[in-house]
MDTraj code that builds the backbone (N, CA, C; nanometers):
import mdtraj as md
import numpy as np

residues = "MET ILE PHE GLU ASP TYR ARG ALA PHE LEU ALA ALA VAL ALA ASP THR GLY GLU LEU ARG THR LEU HIS GLY ALA ASP LEU LYS SER ASP VAL GLY ALA ILE THR GLU ILE THR ALA TRP SER ALA GLU HIS PRO LEU VAL LEU PHE ASP ALA ILE ASP GLY HIS PRO GLY ALA ARG ILE ALA VAL HIS SER PHE".split()
xyz = np.array([
    [14.7950, 8.1541, 12.6740],
    [14.8410, 8.1836, 12.5507],
    [14.9147, 8.1291, 12.5450],
    [14.8624, 8.1010, 12.3392],
    [14.8648, 8.0392, 12.2634],
    [15.0366, 8.0278, 12.1179],
    [15.1271, 8.0112, 12.1211],
    [15.2373, 7.9737, 12.0093],
    [15.2560, 7.8918, 11.9332],
    [15.3228, 7.9723, 11.7465],
    [15.2669, 7.9268, 11.6511],
    [15.3921, 7.7722, 11.6958],
    [15.5304, 7.8480, 11.7339],
    [15.5720, 7.7510, 11.7893],
    [15.7270, 7.7274, 11.8459],
    [15.8078, 7.6014, 11.9277],
    [15.9145, 7.7606, 11.9810],
    [15.9950, 7.8660, 12.0103],
    [16.0286, 7.9044, 11.8674],
    [16.0695, 8.0111, 11.7673],
    [16.0078, 8.1409, 11.8245],
    [15.8795, 8.1010, 11.8259],
    [15.7566, 8.2020, 11.9035],
    [15.8018, 8.2263, 12.0368],
    [15.8288, 8.1039, 12.1157],
    [15.7858, 8.1327, 12.2061],
    [16.0040, 8.2019, 12.3387],
    [15.9998, 8.1236, 12.2667],
    [16.1448, 8.2173, 12.2533],
    [16.1340, 8.3699, 12.2571],
    [16.0671, 8.4123, 12.1129],
    [16.1120, 8.5262, 12.0766],
    [15.9742, 8.6305, 12.2448],
    [15.8659, 8.5329, 12.2708],
    [15.8306, 8.5964, 12.3335],
    [15.8799, 8.6459, 12.5134],
    [15.9403, 8.5308, 12.5510],
    [16.0328, 8.5863, 12.6656],
    [16.0553, 8.6249, 12.6443],
    [16.2220, 8.6651, 12.5983],
    [16.2980, 8.7610, 12.5233],
    [16.2868, 8.8853, 12.5656],
    [16.0914, 8.8974, 12.4912],
    [16.0453, 9.0092, 12.4737],
    [16.0171, 9.1676, 12.7045],
    [16.0190, 8.9699, 12.7037],
    [15.9352, 8.9976, 12.9022],
    [16.0951, 9.0230, 12.9318],
    [16.2468, 8.9892, 12.8144],
    [16.3302, 9.0191, 12.8992],
    [16.4200, 8.8545, 13.0198],
    [16.2834, 8.7523, 13.0058],
    [16.3357, 8.6730, 13.0688],
    [16.4972, 8.5751, 13.0108],
    [16.5082, 8.5607, 12.8884],
    [16.5763, 8.5363, 12.8194],
    [16.7868, 8.5617, 12.8282],
    [16.8026, 8.4507, 12.8001],
    [17.0115, 8.4926, 12.8105],
    [16.9901, 8.3687, 12.7433],
    [17.0967, 8.4063, 12.5953],
    [17.1361, 8.3332, 12.5650],
    [17.2336, 8.4081, 12.5194],
    [17.3558, 8.1950, 12.5337],
    [17.5100, 8.1888, 12.5629],
    [17.5873, 8.1090, 12.4290],
    [17.7182, 8.1766, 12.3784],
    [17.6691, 8.1384, 12.3002],
    [17.7791, 8.0591, 12.2742],
    [17.8478, 7.9402, 12.2070],
    [18.0117, 7.9214, 12.2450],
    [17.9868, 7.7720, 12.3826],
    [17.8888, 7.7692, 12.4345],
    [17.9450, 7.6787, 12.5930],
    [17.9746, 7.5685, 12.5235],
    [18.0798, 7.5371, 12.6144],
    [18.1029, 7.3473, 12.5958],
    [18.0024, 7.2860, 12.6450],
    [17.9375, 7.1592, 12.6283],
    [17.8772, 7.0712, 12.6480],
    [17.9011, 7.0301, 12.7250],
    [18.0290, 6.9744, 12.7161],
    [18.0737, 6.8875, 12.8364],
    [18.0783, 6.9330, 12.9644],
    [18.1384, 7.0369, 12.9674],
    [18.1372, 7.1190, 13.0985],
    [18.0727, 7.2426, 13.1799],
    [18.0424, 7.3260, 13.0579],
    [17.9198, 7.4316, 13.0588],
    [17.7874, 7.4236, 13.0840],
    [17.7061, 7.3552, 13.0021],
    [17.5604, 7.3590, 13.0073],
    [17.5051, 7.2928, 13.1073],
    [17.5508, 7.1964, 13.2429],
    [17.5336, 7.1413, 13.2706],
    [17.5160, 7.2870, 13.4528],
    [17.6706, 7.2696, 13.4177],
    [17.6841, 7.3587, 13.5241],
    [17.7004, 7.5700, 13.5002],
    [17.6625, 7.5682, 13.4425],
    [17.5909, 7.6595, 13.3877],
    [17.3987, 7.6739, 13.4320],
    [17.3541, 7.5806, 13.3375],
    [17.1785, 7.5362, 13.4024],
    [17.1515, 7.5119, 13.5588],
    [17.2771, 7.5057, 13.6595],
    [17.2515, 7.4402, 13.7950],
    [17.2665, 7.5839, 13.8431],
    [17.3924, 7.5928, 13.8439],
    [17.3700, 7.7424, 13.9014],
    [17.2368, 7.8395, 13.8715],
    [17.2007, 7.8429, 13.6959],
    [17.0841, 7.9212, 13.7095],
    [16.9435, 7.8699, 13.7315],
    [16.9570, 7.7442, 13.7613],
    [16.8464, 7.6243, 13.9326],
    [16.8015, 7.7740, 13.9654],
    [16.9492, 7.7854, 14.0523],
    [16.9322, 7.8139, 14.2431],
    [16.9069, 7.9738, 14.2249],
    [16.9166, 8.1075, 14.1106],
    [16.9492, 8.2409, 14.1249],
    [16.8408, 8.2400, 14.1665],
    [16.8109, 8.3724, 14.1798],
    [16.6470, 8.4846, 14.2657],
    [16.6741, 8.4810, 14.0647],
    [16.7440, 8.5030, 14.0370],
    [16.6452, 8.5536, 13.8421],
    [16.6100, 8.4346, 13.7965],
    [16.6299, 8.3318, 13.8095],
    [16.5382, 8.2391, 13.7091],
    [16.5483, 8.2266, 13.5401],
    [16.6550, 8.2570, 13.5197],
    [16.6088, 8.3341, 13.3707],
    [16.6179, 8.2191, 13.2671],
    [16.5092, 8.1509, 13.1567],
    [16.4951, 8.0795, 13.0583],
    [16.6751, 8.1012, 12.9561],
    [16.7335, 8.0280, 13.0210],
    [16.8373, 7.9927, 12.9217],
    [16.9079, 7.9613, 12.7586],
    [16.9137, 8.0205, 12.6993],
    [16.8849, 7.9742, 12.6162],
    [17.1073, 7.9180, 12.4893],
    [17.1281, 7.8004, 12.4843],
    [17.2599, 7.7774, 12.3665],
    [17.2979, 7.7486, 12.3124],
    [17.3148, 7.8690, 12.1876],
    [17.3345, 7.8475, 12.1559],
    [17.5361, 7.8282, 12.0654],
    [17.5325, 7.7882, 11.8844],
    [17.6582, 7.7850, 11.8746],
    [17.7313, 7.6441, 11.9786],
    [17.6740, 7.5701, 12.0598],
    [17.7789, 7.4987, 12.1511],
    [17.8816, 7.4328, 12.0303],
    [18.0329, 7.3895, 12.1836],
    [18.1557, 7.3496, 12.0385],
    [18.1202, 7.2142, 12.0165],
    [18.1131, 7.1880, 11.9023],
    [18.1067, 7.0990, 11.8666],
    [18.0233, 7.0040, 11.8151],
    [17.9111, 7.1140, 11.8030],
    [17.7662, 7.0947, 11.7918],
    [17.7184, 7.1925, 11.6744],
    [17.7614, 7.1945, 11.5902],
    [17.7016, 7.2920, 11.4394],
    [17.5558, 7.3425, 11.4670],
    [17.4647, 7.4146, 11.4707],
    [17.3617, 7.4408, 11.4659],
    [17.2950, 7.3765, 11.5333],
    [17.2935, 7.2781, 11.7195],
    [17.2596, 7.2613, 11.8356],
    [17.1840, 7.3913, 11.8770],
    [17.1069, 7.3983, 11.9293],
    [17.0196, 7.4075, 12.0855],
    [17.0484, 7.3585, 12.1433],
    [16.9808, 7.4436, 12.2909],
    [16.9921, 7.3786, 12.4344],
    [16.9208, 7.5050, 12.5028],
    [16.7353, 7.4691, 12.5771],
    [16.6870, 7.5461, 12.6107],
    [16.6846, 7.4663, 12.7351],
    [16.7737, 7.5672, 12.8388],
    [16.6767, 7.5924, 13.0041],
    [16.5666, 7.6854, 13.0527],
    [16.5275, 7.5329, 13.1476],
    [16.4447, 7.6500, 13.2332],
    [16.2896, 7.7082, 13.1716],
    [16.2131, 7.6655, 13.0707],
    [16.0913, 7.6889, 12.9922],
    [16.0130, 7.6909, 13.1355],
    [15.9227, 7.6640, 13.2385],
    [15.8706, 7.6931, 13.2751],
    [15.9008, 7.8206, 13.3227],
])
top = md.Topology()
chain = top.add_chain()
for i, resn in enumerate(residues, 1):
    res = top.add_residue(resn, chain, resSeq=i)
    for name in ("N", "CA", "C"):
        top.add_atom(name, md.element.get_by_symbol(name[0]), res)
traj = md.Trajectory(xyz[None], top)
């Protein structure tokens, strides 16, 4: 499947129920820890960190594969 851009890919992942979006995570203490925890979880969802504290407009997606 070919996507126009990464936003289209994220929308397709959301449609399958495999996207988890987290708002307001702290870059120093939350992003790394949550990424590691979900890497070893049975579900292994794609996690999108949105509205990261102190970084307006920044978004980070992990576990895209």
